[in-house]
C-alpha positions as CSV (number, residue, x, y, z in Angstrom):
1,M,-38.3,83.3,-11.7
2,R,-37.8,79.6,-12.6
3,S,-34.6,78.2,-11.1
4,F,-32.3,76.3,-13.4
5,G,-31.7,72.6,-12.6
6,P,-30.6,69.5,-14.6
7,P,-31.5,69.4,-18.3
8,L,-35.2,68.8,-18.5
9,L,-35.9,66.0,-21.0
10,F,-39.1,63.9,-20.8
11,V,-39.7,61.1,-23.3
12,A,-43.2,59.9,-23.2
13,A,-43.3,56.1,-22.6
14,K,-46.1,55.4,-25.0
15,W,-44.8,57.6,-27.7
16,A,-41.1,57.1,-28.2
17,N,-41.1,59.9,-30.8
18,A,-42.3,62.6,-28.5
19,L,-40.3,64.6,-26.0
20,T,-40.6,67.8,-23.9
21,F,-38.1,70.6,-23.3
22,E,-38.8,73.2,-20.6
23,I,-37.1,76.5,-21.4
24,P,-35.2,77.9,-18.4
25,S,-36.0,81.6,-18.1
26,S,-32.3,82.4,-17.4
27,P,-29.0,80.7,-18.4
28,P,-27.4,78.2,-16.0
29,P,-25.0,79.7,-13.4
30,G,-21.4,79.8,-14.5
31,A,-22.3,79.2,-18.2
32,N,-19.5,80.1,-20.6
33,K,-19.7,83.4,-22.4
34,I,-20.0,83.2,-26.2
35,D,-17.5,84.9,-28.4
36,P,-19.1,87.5,-30.8
37,T,-17.6,85.6,-33.7
38,P,-17.9,81.9,-32.8
39,V,-17.8,80.7,-36.5
40,G,-14.8,81.2,-38.7
41,V,-12.6,79.7,-41.4
42,S,-9.3,77.8,-41.5
43,I,-7.4,77.9,-44.7
44,E,-4.5,75.6,-45.6
45,F,-1.3,77.7,-45.7
46,F,-0.1,77.0,-49.3
47,A,-3.6,77.5,-50.7
48,F,-4.5,80.8,-48.9
49,P,-3.4,83.2,-51.8
50,D,-5.5,81.3,-54.3
51,Y,-8.5,81.4,-52.0
52,I,-8.2,85.2,-51.7
53,E,-7.3,86.0,-55.3
54,K,-9.0,83.2,-57.4
55,L,-12.1,82.2,-55.4
56,P,-14.5,85.1,-54.9
57,L,-16.7,82.8,-52.7
58,T,-14.1,83.2,-50.0
59,T,-14.8,86.8,-49.6
60,S,-18.5,86.6,-50.2
61,C,-19.1,83.7,-47.8
62,L,-17.1,85.4,-45.1
63,A,-19.3,88.5,-45.8
64,T,-22.4,86.3,-45.4
65,L,-21.3,85.2,-42.0
66,E,-20.4,88.8,-41.1
67,G,-23.9,89.9,-42.1
68,V,-25.3,87.4,-39.6
69,L,-22.8,87.8,-36.7
70,G,-22.4,91.5,-37.0
71,A,-18.6,91.2,-37.2
72,K,-16.1,89.6,-39.6
73,P,-15.4,86.0,-38.7
74,P,-11.8,85.1,-37.7
75,I,-9.6,83.3,-40.2
76,R,-6.7,80.9,-39.4
77,I,-4.0,80.5,-42.1
78,G,-2.1,77.4,-41.4
79,G,-2.0,73.6,-41.5
80,T,0.5,70.9,-42.6
81,T,2.1,73.1,-45.3
82,Q,2.9,75.9,-42.8
83,D,5.6,73.5,-41.3
84,R,7.1,73.0,-44.8
85,A,7.2,76.7,-45.7
86,L,10.2,79.1,-45.6
87,Y,10.1,82.9,-45.8
88,D,11.9,84.4,-48.8
89,A,12.1,88.1,-48.7
90,S,13.1,88.4,-52.4
91,L,10.0,86.4,-53.6
92,Q,7.8,88.6,-55.8
93,T,4.8,86.3,-55.6
94,A,2.8,85.4,-52.6
95,V,3.9,81.7,-52.6
96,N,6.1,79.5,-54.7
97,Y,5.9,75.7,-55.0
98,T,5.6,72.8,-57.5
99,V,3.3,69.8,-57.4
100,A,2.9,66.8,-59.6
101,S,-0.9,67.1,-59.6
102,P,-3.1,70.2,-58.8
103,D,-4.8,68.0,-56.2
104,D,-1.5,67.6,-54.2
105,A,-0.2,69.7,-51.4
106,P,3.5,70.7,-51.9
107,E,6.3,69.0,-49.9
108,S,8.2,72.3,-49.7
109,L,7.3,75.9,-50.5
110,T,8.4,79.5,-50.0
111,F,6.4,82.6,-49.3
112,G,7.0,86.3,-49.6
113,D,5.8,89.7,-48.5
114,R,2.8,89.5,-50.8
115,F,1.5,86.6,-48.8
116,M,1.4,88.8,-45.7
117,E,-0.1,91.7,-47.6
118,L,-3.0,89.5,-48.5
119,A,-3.4,88.4,-44.9
120,G,-3.2,91.9,-43.8
121,S,-6.0,93.0,-46.1
122,Y,-8.5,91.0,-44.0
123,E,-10.3,93.2,-41.5
124,G,-11.2,90.4,-39.1
125,K,-9.0,88.6,-36.6
126,V,-6.2,86.7,-38.3
127,T,-4.1,83.8,-37.0
128,I,-1.0,82.8,-39.0
129,G,1.0,79.6,-38.7
130,L,4.8,79.6,-39.3
131,N,7.2,76.7,-39.4
132,R,9.0,75.1,-36.5
133,R,9.5,71.6,-37.9
134,L,12.2,72.8,-40.3
135,D,14.1,74.0,-37.2
136,D,15.2,77.3,-38.7
137,V,14.2,79.8,-36.0
138,D,16.0,82.7,-37.7
139,N,13.8,82.3,-40.8
140,T,10.7,82.0,-38.7
141,I,11.7,85.2,-36.8
142,A,12.2,87.0,-40.1
143,A,8.7,85.9,-41.2
144,A,7.2,86.9,-37.8
145,K,8.6,90.4,-38.2
146,V,6.7,90.7,-41.5
147,V,3.5,89.2,-39.9
148,T,3.5,91.7,-37.1
149,S,4.2,94.7,-39.4
150,Q,1.8,93.7,-42.2
151,V,-1.2,92.0,-40.4
152,T,-2.7,94.8,-38.4
153,N,-5.6,92.5,-37.1
154,L,-3.2,89.8,-36.1
155,Y,-4.7,87.6,-33.3
156,A,-1.8,85.2,-32.9
157,I,1.1,83.4,-34.5
158,E,1.3,79.6,-34.4
159,L,4.9,78.1,-34.2
160,G,4.5,74.8,-35.8
161,N,1.6,72.5,-36.7
162,E,0.5,69.2,-35.1
163,P,4.0,68.4,-33.6
164,N,2.7,65.2,-32.3
165,S,2.9,63.8,-35.8
166,H,6.7,64.3,-36.0
167,G,7.4,60.7,-35.0
168,E,7.7,58.6,-31.8
169,S,11.0,60.2,-30.8
170,W,9.3,63.6,-30.5
171,T,7.7,63.4,-27.1
172,A,5.2,65.8,-25.4
173,A,8.0,66.9,-23.0
174,A,10.5,67.5,-25.9
175,D,7.8,69.5,-27.7
176,A,6.9,71.6,-24.7
177,A,10.5,72.6,-24.2
178,S,10.8,73.4,-27.8
179,Q,7.7,75.5,-27.8
180,V,8.7,77.7,-24.8
181,S,12.2,78.1,-26.2
182,W,10.9,79.3,-29.6
183,Q,8.4,81.6,-28.0
184,A,11.2,83.3,-26.0
185,S,13.4,83.6,-29.1
186,V,10.7,85.0,-31.3
187,S,9.5,87.4,-28.6
188,E,13.0,88.8,-28.0
189,R,13.5,89.6,-31.7
190,L,10.0,91.2,-31.8
191,D,11.0,93.7,-29.1
192,N,9.9,91.4,-26.3
193,K,6.4,91.1,-27.6
194,K,3.9,89.4,-25.3
195,S,0.6,87.5,-25.7
196,F,1.2,86.7,-29.4
197,V,1.4,82.9,-29.6
198,Q,-1.3,80.4,-30.2
199,A,0.4,77.5,-28.4
200,G,0.0,73.8,-28.8
201,V,-1.6,73.3,-32.2
202,F,-1.9,69.6,-31.3
203,F,-3.8,66.9,-33.2
204,D,-6.1,64.7,-31.2
205,T,-3.8,62.9,-28.7
206,E,-3.6,61.9,-25.0
207,S,-0.1,63.3,-24.1
208,F,0.3,66.4,-26.3
209,T,-2.3,68.5,-24.5
210,A,-2.9,72.1,-23.3
211,E,-2.7,70.8,-19.7
212,N,0.8,69.5,-20.1
213,L,2.0,72.5,-22.2
214,A,0.5,75.0,-19.8
215,A,2.4,73.4,-16.9
216,K,5.7,73.8,-18.8
217,E,4.7,77.4,-19.6
218,E,4.1,78.2,-16.0
219,E,7.3,76.3,-14.9
220,T,9.4,78.4,-17.1
221,G,7.6,81.7,-16.7
222,S,6.5,81.7,-20.3
223,T,2.8,82.1,-20.0
224,G,3.1,85.8,-20.9
225,Y,3.9,84.9,-24.5
226,V,0.7,82.9,-24.9
227,R,-2.6,84.3,-26.1
228,S,-4.4,81.0,-26.5
229,F,-4.0,77.3,-26.6
230,C,-5.0,75.4,-29.7
231,H,-6.0,71.8,-30.6
232,H,-7.2,70.1,-33.7
233,F,-10.1,67.6,-33.8
234,Y,-11.3,65.2,-36.4
235,P,-13.9,62.8,-34.9
236,Q,-13.5,60.2,-37.6
237,S,-10.7,58.8,-39.9
238,S,-11.1,58.7,-43.7
239,S,-10.4,55.0,-43.6
240,N,-13.3,54.2,-41.2
241,A,-15.9,56.9,-41.8
242,N,-19.5,56.4,-40.8
243,L,-22.0,59.2,-41.4
244,S,-24.7,57.9,-39.2
245,R,-22.3,58.0,-36.2
246,L,-20.9,61.4,-37.3
247,I,-24.2,63.1,-36.9
248,D,-25.3,61.3,-33.8
249,H,-25.8,63.9,-31.1
250,A,-24.7,61.7,-28.3
251,D,-21.4,61.0,-30.1
252,I,-20.9,64.7,-30.7
253,V,-21.5,65.4,-27.0
254,D,-18.9,62.8,-26.0
255,G,-16.3,64.1,-28.5
256,V,-16.5,67.6,-27.3
257,A,-16.5,66.6,-23.7
258,S,-13.2,64.9,-24.1
259,F,-11.6,68.4,-24.2
260,E,-13.1,69.8,-21.0
261,S,-9.9,69.4,-18.9
262,Q,-7.9,71.2,-21.5
263,V,-10.4,74.1,-21.7
264,A,-10.2,74.3,-17.8
265,A,-6.4,74.4,-18.0
266,A,-6.5,77.3,-20.4
267,Q,-9.2,79.2,-18.4
268,Q,-7.2,78.9,-15.2
269,L,-4.6,81.0,-17.0
270,N,-7.4,83.4,-18.3
271,L,-6.5,82.3,-21.8
272,D,-8.8,81.0,-24.6
273,F,-8.9,77.4,-25.8
274,I,-9.4,77.3,-29.6
275,M,-10.2,74.5,-31.9
276,G,-7.9,75.8,-34.6
277,E,-8.7,73.1,-37.2
278,T,-11.4,70.6,-37.3
279,N,-13.5,68.7,-39.7
280,S,-15.7,65.6,-39.9
281,A,-12.9,63.1,-41.0
282,T,-9.2,63.1,-41.7
283,Q,-7.4,63.1,-45.0
284,G,-10.0,64.5,-47.2
285,G,-13.1,63.4,-45.4
286,G,-13.5,59.7,-46.2
287,G,-16.5,60.4,-48.4
288,I,-18.6,61.9,-45.6
289,S,-17.3,65.5,-45.4
290,P,-19.1,66.8,-48.5
291,T,-22.5,65.6,-47.3
292,Y,-25.5,67.4,-45.8
293,G,-24.9,65.2,-42.8
294,A,-21.5,66.8,-42.3
295,G,-23.3,70.2,-42.3
296,L,-25.5,68.8,-39.5
297,W,-22.4,67.7,-37.6
298,I,-20.9,71.1,-37.9
299,L,-24.0,72.7,-36.5
300,D,-24.2,70.5,-33.4
301,Y,-20.5,70.5,-32.9
302,I,-20.3,74.3,-32.9
303,M,-23.2,74.5,-30.4
304,Q,-21.5,71.9,-28.1
305,S,-18.1,73.5,-28.3
306,T,-19.3,77.0,-27.8
307,M,-21.3,75.9,-24.7
308,K,-18.2,74.2,-23.3
309,G,-16.1,77.3,-23.6
310,I,-14.2,76.3,-26.8
311,Q,-13.7,79.1,-29.2
312,V,-14.4,77.2,-32.4
313,G,-13.4,80.1,-34.6
314,F,-12.2,77.7,-37.2
315,P,-14.6,74.9,-37.6
316,D,-12.1,74.7,-40.4
317,A,-15.4,76.4,-39.7
318,I,-15.5,76.7,-41.5
319,P,-15.3,74.6,-38.6
320,T,-14.3,72.7,-42.1
321,K,-10.9,72.7,-43.6
322,L,-10.6,74.6,-46.9
323,S,-8.2,73.1,-49.4
324,G,-8.1,71.9,-53.0
325,I,-8.5,75.4,-54.5
326,L,-8.4,74.2,-58.1
327,T,-10.7,71.2,-57.7
328,P,-13.7,70.5,-55.5
329,H,-12.5,69.1,-52.2
330,S,-14.6,67.1,-49.8
331,N,-13.7,69.2,-46.8
332,S,-14.5,72.5,-48.5
333,S,-17.5,74.7,-47.6
334,F,-17.0,76.4,-50.9
335,T,-14.9,75.4,-53.9
336,K,-13.8,76.4,-57.3
337,A,-14.0,73.7,-60.0
338,R,-12.0,73.6,-63.2
339,S,-15.0,73.7,-65.5
340,E,-18.0,74.2,-63.2
341,T,-19.5,77.1,-61.4
342,D,-18.1,78.1,-58.1
343,S,-20.2,76.2,-55.4
344,V,-21.3,76.7,-51.9
345,N,-21.4,73.2,-50.5
346,A,-23.3,71.3,-47.8
347,P,-21.0,72.0,-44.9
348,F,-21.5,75.8,-45.2
349,Y,-25.3,75.3,-44.4
350,G,-24.4,73.9,-41.0
351,A,-22.0,76.8,-40.3
352,Y,-24.5,79.4,-41.4
353,T,-27.2,77.9,-39.3
354,A,-24.9,78.0,-36.3
355,A,-24.2,81.6,-37.0
356,L,-27.9,82.4,-37.1
357,A,-28.4,80.6,-33.8
358,L,-25.5,82.3,-32.0
359,S,-25.7,85.8,-33.4
360,G,-25.8,88.3,-30.6
361,A,-26.0,85.5,-28.0
362,S,-24.3,85.6,-24.6
363,Q,-24.9,82.1,-23.2
364,I,-26.3,78.6,-24.1
365,A,-28.3,76.1,-22.0
366,Q,-28.4,72.5,-23.2
367,L,-32.0,71.2,-22.8
368,D,-31.3,67.5,-23.4
369,N,-29.3,65.0,-21.4
370,G,-26.8,64.3,-24.2
371,D,-27.3,60.6,-24.2
372,N,-29.5,60.1,-27.3
373,R,-30.0,61.5,-30.8
374,Y,-32.2,64.4,-30.0
375,A,-30.8,67.8,-29.0
376,G,-32.2,71.0,-27.7
377,Y,-30.5,74.3,-26.9
378,A,-31.8,77.5,-25.4
379,I,-29.9,80.5,-26.5
380,Y,-29.8,83.7,-24.4
381,D,-29.2,87.4,-25.4
382,A,-27.0,89.9,-23.5
383,D,-29.7,90.4,-20.9
384,G,-30.0,86.7,-20.1
385,T,-33.4,86.4,-21.8
386,P,-34.1,83.3,-24.0
387,T,-34.1,84.5,-27.6
388,R,-33.9,81.3,-29.7
389,I,-34.3,77.5,-29.4
390,L,-32.4,75.1,-31.6
391,L,-33.7,71.6,-32.0
392,Y,-31.8,68.8,-33.8
393,N,-33.0,65.4,-34.7
394,S,-29.9,63.3,-35.6
395,D,-31.7,60.2,-36.6
396,Y,-30.1,58.9,-39.8
397,H,-32.2,59.1,-42.9
398,T,-31.2,58.1,-46.4
399,S,-34.4,57.1,-48.3
400,G,-37.9,55.8,-47.8
401,T,-40.2,56.7,-45.0
402,R,-38.8,59.5,-42.9
403,S,-39.3,59.3,-39.1
404,S,-39.9,62.4,-37.0
405,I,-40.2,63.5,-33.4
406,T,-42.7,65.8,-31.9
407,V,-41.2,68.3,-29.5
408,T,-43.2,70.1,-26.9
409,L,-41.7,73.4,-25.7
410,T,-42.8,74.7,-22.4
411,G,-42.0,77.9,-20.5
412,L,-42.0,80.0,-23.6
413,P,-42.1,83.7,-22.8
414,S,-44.8,84.4,-25.4
415,D,-48.4,83.4,-25.6
416,S,-49.0,84.4,-29.3
417,S,-46.8,82.7,-31.8
418,V,-43.2,82.2,-32.7
419,S,-41.4,81.8,-36.0
420,A,-38.8,79.1,-37.1
421,K,-36.4,78.3,-39.8
422,R,-35.9,74.7,-40.9
423,L,-32.6,73.2,-42.1
424,T,-33.4,70.3,-44.2
425,A,-32.5,68.2,-47.3
426,A,-33.8,65.0,-48.9
427,A,-31.3,62.8,-47.0
428,A,-28.2,63.0,-44.8
429,T,-26.2,61.6,-47.7
430,V,-26.9,64.5,-50.1
431,V,-23.7,65.7,-51.6
432,G,-23.0,69.2,-52.7
433,R,-25.9,71.5,-52.1
434,E,-28.8,70.1,-54.2
435,G,-32.0,70.2,-52.3
436,I,-30.6,71.7,-49.1
437,S,-32.4,74.7,-47.7
438,I,-32.5,76.9,-44.6
439,G,-35.8,78.6,-44.1
440,G,-36.8,77.5,-47.6
441,Q,-33.8,79.2,-49.2
442,S,-30.6,78.0,-50.7
443,F,-27.2,79.4,-51.6
444,G,-27.0,79.8,-55.4
445,D,-24.2,78.9,-57.8
446,G,-21.4,81.3,-57.8
447,T,-22.7,83.4,-55.0
448,C,-23.0,83.1,-51.2
449,E,-26.4,84.9,-51.0
450,L,-29.5,83.0,-50.2
451,A,-31.9,82.7,-53.1
452,G,-35.5,81.7,-53.4
453,E,-38.6,82.6,-51.5
454,G,-38.2,82.3,-47.7
455,D,-40.5,79.8,-46.0
456,D,-40.3,80.7,-42.3
457,E,-42.8,78.7,-40.2
458,T,-45.2,80.1,-37.7
459,I,-45.8,78.1,-34.5
460,A,-48.7,78.7,-32.2
461,V,-48.0,79.2,-28.5
462,E,-50.7,78.8,-25.9
463,S,-50.0,79.3,-22.2
464,G,-46.3,79.2,-22.9
465,R,-46.5,75.9,-24.7
466,A,-45.9,74.9,-28.3
467,E,-45.5,71.8,-30.3
468,V,-43.2,71.4,-33.3
469,E,-42.2,68.4,-35.5
470,V,-38.6,67.8,-36.4
471,R,-37.9,65.0,-39.0
472,A,-34.8,62.7,-39.1
473,A,-31.7,64.6,-40.1
474,E,-33.2,68.0,-39.6
475,A,-32.7,71.0,-37.4
476,L,-35.2,73.7,-36.5
477,L,-34.2,77.2,-35.2
478,V,-37.1,78.7,-33.3
479,Y,-37.2,82.5,-32.8
480,L,-38.9,83.6,-29.5
């Protein structure tokens, strides 16, 4: 049996567009186990009822992911508006708010029992965010009682959202003290419930971290309340978005690696570290989030995060954030337009391809060194046998002559042939879903089912060796 060593990447000196990946026959020692549902959806709190009741694509796209993963994807209901929301037991509707424009998020809102009935109707794992910023713990406790009684598949409750955005006077130490205090208060009123909080819910920051919060939880004997630690990650800002950098494999590797110490802090307590909300760019996406390139970023980001032990259940899933129910929103994997057909957008293709790659998988080995734009992953089944190879060429392509790389795979377990699905589009800058395909098929308007004739590729294997071509801004999923 071949022993696993450092990632095996050989770039031929005379042919800069050629490289070789040797496939380890078993996963690396100590590799993180993969959650059965590593791809899920985060939905902004105020918009959740509309996504369930007015956008059929929500149900159908979740079903599409379920069909691949074999289980319903997790959903997280939260975001900025959870920290502006008060529970109203007398409210007859799911949610109540007013906005000046349908594109706006409400500054204040109320929600009622119908909201939790809708959340409870979902048969997969559900995380729900409640407010802490309004500093009304009794109201949050009343809401938590309804959550725990109505949402039978509850995974966790978040107490607050991105507290590091509350101003300079709100320090990490003050927040940690607040979190453990609220956890104890809510637990006591829920008959001393344990392991029910998704703690942290921080936005990218150096001081508000799972490490610091975990230390406070241990110091106060509060770890029993915590089921998981949560962080949010947006690699770029909307005011300075760069699609070429977004899809760059080396940048994705570096971005995910920045969370390794927080993952370790959670794992030391035998708790999960979850990326509860994430997307390509902040504040609506900066023009890059609706592109095919953003879908490529999602694919590689999920692979990296899963490999590092981060449960990316919510590449706001899909690792993308779903918002803007009444109008197309750049962060959305699927949207409802006022006068157009409901649409499955470019980001969903990346999430779907990640689900294909990780379905039934137990572990991942990274084949590349993570220091350039070319990625390779070996994916293993429950028996530790390599079952798929994912290749990703993150060279940026917009128009004109398209570059490509030739990848030689060695150590393949078959000497006949293997099949492959190609994720591709005309350019990284394609917006919406026009011309995007996976295995030759695309998601049609108004549905989340693949349409068109499939075009899986057949790759010859001789003596455990095969050659494939991956063009710029493409991914290839090889089935062994």
